MIVO-500320 format. One line per field, with one value per residue (C-alpha): x, y, z. Coordinates in steps of 0.2 Angstrom, whole numbers. Layout:
BEGIN
xx <- X | ...;
yy <- Y | ...;
zz <- Z | ...;
This chain:
BEGIN
xx <- 534 | 527 | 523 | 514 | 503 | 496 | 479 | 481 | 475 | 489 | 502 | 497 | 498 | 516 | 520 | 515 | 531 | 543 | 552 | 566 | 559 | 575 | 577 | 567 | 571 | 557 | 569 | 577 | 563 | 552 | 565 | 559 | 541 | 547 | 557 | 541 | 531 | 544 | 545 | 530 | 514 | 504 | 511 | 507 | 489 | 496 | 508 | 494 | 483 | 497 | 501 | 485 | 490 | 509 | 519 | 532 | 520 | 513 | 526 | 531 | 544 | 549 | 563 | 571 | 589 | 603 | 592 | 588 | 570 | 561 | 556 | 538 | 535 | 542 | 529 | 515 | 522 | 524 | 507 | 499 | 506 | 509 | 499 | 484 | 495 | 501 | 495 | 509 | 516 | 529 | 538 | 554 | 559 | 577 | 590 | 595 | 590 | 572 | 557 | 550 | 534 | 528 | 528 | 513 | 501 | 508 | 507 | 489 | 486 | 496 | 485 | 469 | 471 | 481 | 479 | 460 | 456 | 466 | 480 | 481 | 497 | 503 | 520 | 526 | 543 | 552 | 538 | 529 | 512 | 499 | 483 | 471 | 481 | 483 | 464 | 461 | 473 | 465 | 447 | 454 | 459 | 444 | 454 | 468 | 474 | 491 | 495 | 512 | 514 | 522 | 541 | 548 | 532 | 532 | 516 | 506 | 513 | 497 | 487 | 494 | 481 | 466 | 473 | 457 | 446 | 459 | 460 | 441 | 441 | 454 | 443 | 428 | 438 | 446 | 435 | 447 | 462 | 471 | 488 | 489 | 504 | 502 | 509 | 504 | 509 | 526 | 522 | 509 | 507 | 496 | 485 | 482 | 479 | 470 | 469 | 452 | 446 | 452 | 440 | 450 | 466 | 476 | 490 | 489 | 506 | 511 | 529 | 535 | 553 | 555 | 553 | 564 | 555 | 539 | 524 | 507 | 496 | 480 | 470 | 454 | 460 | 468 | 452 | 443 | 456 | 454 | 436 | 442 | 435 | 451 | 464 | 473 | 490 | 498 | 515 | 522 | 540 | 552 | 538 | 536 | 520 | 510 | 498 | 484 | 487 | 487 | 470 | 463 | 468 | 462 | 445 | 442 | 436 | 454 | 454 | 445 | 453 | 471 | 483 | 500 | 509 | 525 | 536 | 552 | 566 | 569 | 552 | 549 | 536 | 534 | 535 | 518 | 510 | 517 | 509 | 493 | 492 | 495 | 481 | 470 | 471 | 462 | 467 | 485 | 497 | 512 | 523 | 539 | 548 | 558 | 577 | 587 | 572 | 578 | 565 | 567 | 561 | 547 | 541 | 541 | 532 | 518 | 518 | 515 | 502 | 493 | 491 | 493 | 488 | 505 | 514 | 526 | 539 | 553 | 564 | 572 | 589 | 604 | 596 | 602 | 589 | 598 | 594 | 582 | 572 | 570 | 566 | 551 | 543 | 547 | 541 | 525 | 520 | 518 | 528 | 529 | 540 | 555 | 567 | 583 | 591 | 605 | 603 | 621 | 618 | 612 | 624 | 625 | 615 | 600 | 599 | 594 | 583 | 573 | 573 | 567 | 553 | 535 | 540 | 551 | 535 | 528 | 542 | 541 | 553 | 569 | 578 | 596 | 605 | 621 | 616 | 629 | 646 | 652 | 646 | 628 | 626 | 639 | 634 | 631 | 621 | 610 | 608 | 602 | 590 | 582 | 581 | 573 | 560 | 550 | 540 | 555 | 554 | 565 | 580 | 585 | 604 | 615 | 632 | 648 | 660 | 676 | 686 | 684 | 665 | 666 | 651 | 651 | 666 | 664 | 680 | 673 | 654 | 649 | 641 | 631 | 625 | 620 | 610 | 601 | 597 | 590 | 579 | 572 | 570 | 560 | 549 | 545 | 541 | 529 | 521 | 503 | 504 | 509 | 518 | 531 | 542 | 560 | 572 | 590 | 597 | 587 | 583 | 598 | 612 | 628 | 646 | 657 | 672 | 678 | 676 | 688 | 681 | 664 | 656 | 642 | 655 | 662 | 644 | 642 | 658 | 653 | 636 | 643 | 658 | 653 | 649 | 632 | 632 | 620 | 620 | 615 | 597 | 585 | 590 | 608 | 604 | 597 | 579 | 570 | 556 | 567 | 570 | 569 | 550 | 546 | 536 | 520;
yy <- 600 | 608 | 590 | 586 | 601 | 596 | 586 | 567 | 565 | 576 | 568 | 551 | 558 | 563 | 546 | 538 | 545 | 538 | 521 | 513 | 503 | 493 | 484 | 469 | 466 | 472 | 481 | 492 | 496 | 504 | 513 | 530 | 526 | 519 | 535 | 545 | 534 | 534 | 553 | 555 | 546 | 559 | 552 | 534 | 536 | 544 | 530 | 517 | 526 | 527 | 509 | 504 | 509 | 511 | 502 | 497 | 488 | 477 | 463 | 456 | 443 | 435 | 423 | 412 | 411 | 400 | 392 | 408 | 412 | 428 | 437 | 434 | 451 | 459 | 450 | 456 | 474 | 475 | 468 | 481 | 496 | 490 | 474 | 482 | 486 | 468 | 460 | 447 | 438 | 424 | 415 | 405 | 394 | 390 | 384 | 370 | 363 | 360 | 370 | 383 | 375 | 391 | 402 | 395 | 401 | 418 | 418 | 414 | 428 | 440 | 436 | 435 | 450 | 462 | 460 | 463 | 450 | 459 | 446 | 441 | 430 | 418 | 408 | 396 | 387 | 376 | 378 | 368 | 374 | 361 | 357 | 364 | 380 | 383 | 381 | 394 | 406 | 404 | 406 | 423 | 428 | 428 | 438 | 425 | 421 | 413 | 400 | 391 | 379 | 363 | 365 | 358 | 359 | 342 | 344 | 346 | 329 | 320 | 330 | 319 | 305 | 317 | 331 | 332 | 335 | 347 | 357 | 358 | 365 | 378 | 384 | 385 | 396 | 406 | 406 | 418 | 406 | 405 | 397 | 383 | 373 | 360 | 343 | 329 | 313 | 317 | 303 | 315 | 333 | 346 | 345 | 326 | 327 | 343 | 357 | 352 | 357 | 375 | 382 | 399 | 390 | 401 | 388 | 369 | 363 | 346 | 345 | 352 | 349 | 333 | 321 | 323 | 319 | 316 | 310 | 315 | 300 | 302 | 309 | 308 | 319 | 331 | 333 | 337 | 350 | 358 | 362 | 375 | 392 | 401 | 392 | 403 | 395 | 377 | 373 | 357 | 362 | 347 | 334 | 321 | 327 | 313 | 315 | 309 | 323 | 336 | 329 | 329 | 347 | 353 | 346 | 354 | 372 | 377 | 378 | 394 | 403 | 397 | 412 | 404 | 388 | 384 | 370 | 377 | 366 | 349 | 346 | 331 | 335 | 332 | 348 | 342 | 343 | 360 | 366 | 356 | 366 | 383 | 379 | 373 | 385 | 400 | 413 | 409 | 423 | 417 | 402 | 395 | 383 | 368 | 369 | 361 | 362 | 368 | 372 | 379 | 396 | 386 | 379 | 395 | 403 | 390 | 394 | 412 | 410 | 397 | 409 | 428 | 433 | 427 | 442 | 433 | 421 | 413 | 402 | 387 | 388 | 379 | 377 | 379 | 392 | 406 | 423 | 416 | 407 | 423 | 433 | 421 | 425 | 444 | 446 | 438 | 442 | 459 | 453 | 463 | 451 | 441 | 430 | 425 | 414 | 403 | 404 | 398 | 401 | 419 | 433 | 452 | 454 | 450 | 468 | 472 | 457 | 464 | 482 | 477 | 467 | 469 | 467 | 482 | 493 | 483 | 476 | 481 | 468 | 459 | 446 | 441 | 427 | 420 | 421 | 419 | 412 | 430 | 445 | 447 | 465 | 479 | 494 | 503 | 489 | 489 | 507 | 506 | 493 | 503 | 518 | 508 | 500 | 515 | 504 | 495 | 498 | 484 | 474 | 459 | 456 | 443 | 439 | 432 | 444 | 436 | 437 | 433 | 435 | 450 | 461 | 480 | 490 | 506 | 512 | 510 | 509 | 521 | 534 | 521 | 512 | 528 | 533 | 516 | 517 | 535 | 529 | 514 | 524 | 538 | 526 | 516 | 533 | 538 | 521 | 520 | 503 | 504 | 487 | 496 | 505 | 509 | 503 | 508 | 493 | 480 | 488 | 498 | 489 | 491 | 488 | 476 | 486 | 503 | 518 | 531 | 545 | 547 | 546 | 536 | 523 | 522 | 519 | 506 | 497 | 498 | 490 | 476 | 471 | 472 | 456 | 453 | 453 | 441 | 446 | 436 | 433 | 446 | 442 | 447 | 464 | 479 | 480 | 495 | 490 | 495 | 512 | 526 | 530 | 515 | 505 | 499;
zz <- 607 | 591 | 585 | 601 | 599 | 582 | 581 | 582 | 564 | 558 | 569 | 561 | 544 | 547 | 555 | 538 | 530 | 543 | 542 | 533 | 519 | 514 | 531 | 534 | 552 | 564 | 575 | 562 | 549 | 562 | 571 | 566 | 571 | 588 | 591 | 588 | 599 | 613 | 612 | 623 | 628 | 618 | 602 | 605 | 598 | 582 | 579 | 582 | 569 | 557 | 559 | 552 | 534 | 536 | 523 | 535 | 546 | 532 | 533 | 549 | 552 | 568 | 569 | 583 | 577 | 583 | 596 | 605 | 609 | 604 | 620 | 621 | 628 | 612 | 601 | 612 | 613 | 595 | 592 | 603 | 594 | 576 | 574 | 566 | 551 | 548 | 532 | 530 | 545 | 545 | 559 | 558 | 573 | 578 | 565 | 577 | 594 | 600 | 593 | 604 | 612 | 619 | 604 | 595 | 609 | 608 | 589 | 590 | 602 | 591 | 576 | 585 | 596 | 586 | 567 | 568 | 556 | 542 | 539 | 521 | 521 | 535 | 534 | 547 | 546 | 559 | 571 | 584 | 578 | 580 | 570 | 582 | 585 | 566 | 564 | 578 | 570 | 553 | 560 | 566 | 548 | 537 | 523 | 523 | 505 | 507 | 520 | 520 | 534 | 527 | 530 | 546 | 556 | 564 | 574 | 558 | 551 | 556 | 544 | 530 | 536 | 533 | 522 | 512 | 527 | 534 | 518 | 519 | 537 | 531 | 517 | 528 | 540 | 526 | 511 | 501 | 502 | 485 | 489 | 502 | 507 | 521 | 524 | 512 | 505 | 497 | 483 | 475 | 471 | 478 | 463 | 466 | 485 | 491 | 479 | 474 | 491 | 489 | 475 | 473 | 471 | 458 | 453 | 451 | 456 | 450 | 458 | 475 | 470 | 480 | 466 | 450 | 434 | 443 | 432 | 438 | 437 | 448 | 433 | 442 | 456 | 444 | 434 | 451 | 455 | 437 | 441 | 454 | 448 | 454 | 444 | 432 | 431 | 429 | 436 | 428 | 431 | 433 | 428 | 415 | 406 | 397 | 383 | 394 | 407 | 393 | 387 | 404 | 407 | 390 | 392 | 409 | 411 | 411 | 392 | 393 | 408 | 410 | 407 | 413 | 409 | 417 | 410 | 416 | 424 | 417 | 411 | 399 | 386 | 368 | 357 | 349 | 367 | 370 | 353 | 358 | 375 | 366 | 354 | 367 | 381 | 373 | 386 | 388 | 389 | 399 | 393 | 401 | 390 | 398 | 401 | 388 | 375 | 358 | 345 | 328 | 320 | 312 | 328 | 337 | 323 | 324 | 343 | 340 | 326 | 337 | 351 | 346 | 364 | 371 | 379 | 391 | 385 | 394 | 383 | 391 | 399 | 392 | 375 | 357 | 353 | 342 | 336 | 323 | 336 | 346 | 330 | 326 | 343 | 343 | 325 | 328 | 345 | 355 | 369 | 386 | 395 | 388 | 397 | 388 | 402 | 398 | 379 | 373 | 354 | 354 | 349 | 352 | 336 | 346 | 350 | 332 | 331 | 345 | 339 | 322 | 328 | 333 | 351 | 352 | 354 | 368 | 378 | 397 | 405 | 399 | 409 | 403 | 414 | 408 | 389 | 375 | 375 | 375 | 383 | 375 | 377 | 377 | 387 | 371 | 364 | 380 | 380 | 361 | 366 | 380 | 370 | 355 | 367 | 373 | 386 | 393 | 412 | 419 | 415 | 425 | 423 | 428 | 420 | 424 | 433 | 428 | 412 | 398 | 401 | 412 | 415 | 413 | 420 | 429 | 420 | 403 | 404 | 417 | 406 | 396 | 411 | 420 | 405 | 405 | 424 | 421 | 407 | 417 | 432 | 424 | 415 | 431 | 440 | 425 | 424 | 430 | 437 | 455 | 454 | 443 | 457 | 456 | 469 | 467 | 476 | 466 | 449 | 444 | 434 | 445 | 444 | 454 | 456 | 463 | 452 | 459 | 448 | 456 | 473 | 465 | 459 | 477 | 484 | 471 | 476 | 494 | 490 | 479 | 490 | 508 | 517 | 524 | 542 | 550 | 568 | 584 | 589 | 595 | 613 | 611 | 604 | 612 | 609 | 602 | 613 | 628 | 622 | 635 | 637 | 628 | 641 | 635;
């Protein structure tokens, strides 16, 4: 009753602090807000105002699971109260059985009537969405930047015959589009089919994963796509990269504004072409090497000297690059991001390699996945590394959990790992960049086994060993929209 007596503006401010951020389901993450809204009609306006900027309203995902349809009144009811806060919307149809032929019209109404033109990302999967309805939705979203509508959307398949014209229509409806995935001829990449119609395209993608060892060949189309003023990244993962393609890219305007080159996966490219790219792309900062690619300390030194601005390096998985190769990069570059994924020749001495290098003072993010034939970091070594790298805010860690390559043990490493987590957390919280946030579930290094000595250990064990429960569809569970007093 005291809350209801407050001014609506103050009620809305209080509502901004409600919600469960770790739940992605619509029905659970907004439970607190719904409880507040259902408490009385007087609080409805406060919840609506809070929804405009509430973090829990930003991402909305509706799914038809297991051939069960979403109650359409739920979509409409949600939109009336929380739709104004929606910035990222995704819909996934049934896993099996026929697609829901009615839902596209309601999705159009949800976007057009409730999001108030503020939608930034739209994703459709296993949907009966048609070309006309998709265009209607896009025309209601002038701020849209990301559109993903190419996976199992059969009614969009006819777009393939006129994909260039359709991409132009999309761009006229949503001039801020940066990332567009729509059906196309699977024989060619996006960069060879319609990217040239999206001037603000951020990434030129040359392989959508459907063709192993694909070699981009439509050089005239690629040259047209490279003129797009928004392109900052090139993704050549899993491609065969010819010298002719490298020359086309380097003589385009990209030579002065490309910041990221992704060669990861089983990309086939000559070492000389990699060096040619590093020398030619003047603004390059991020470089992903191919899987299985093994250089030498001399080669990596040439890479570093050719482009001192590089600050994000991912060495190729399953390579023979050793400590001296990593040292050549860390000694000559002020790296902020370093990925050591699947490097079988590195040893625990890599801790000292990094600590004694130029990179130690600049490193913010370290990724280690299945690196080394033995455990690469002891907990003491990892703690020493984190202490010695004053800007290190995040460690992405994946290691085998079975002997002899077991990951950390709660019985042995508890104190060291707790100290690592404490340091990383404090640095994230003190970081001025809002992208550096700390999530205990995602960012902390955790243990796989039960630690009987502490409550924290028991909590870790529960999180690590519980089996995810994928419940039935929305139809089969009580709806939060049907709560007492929750009529709309």
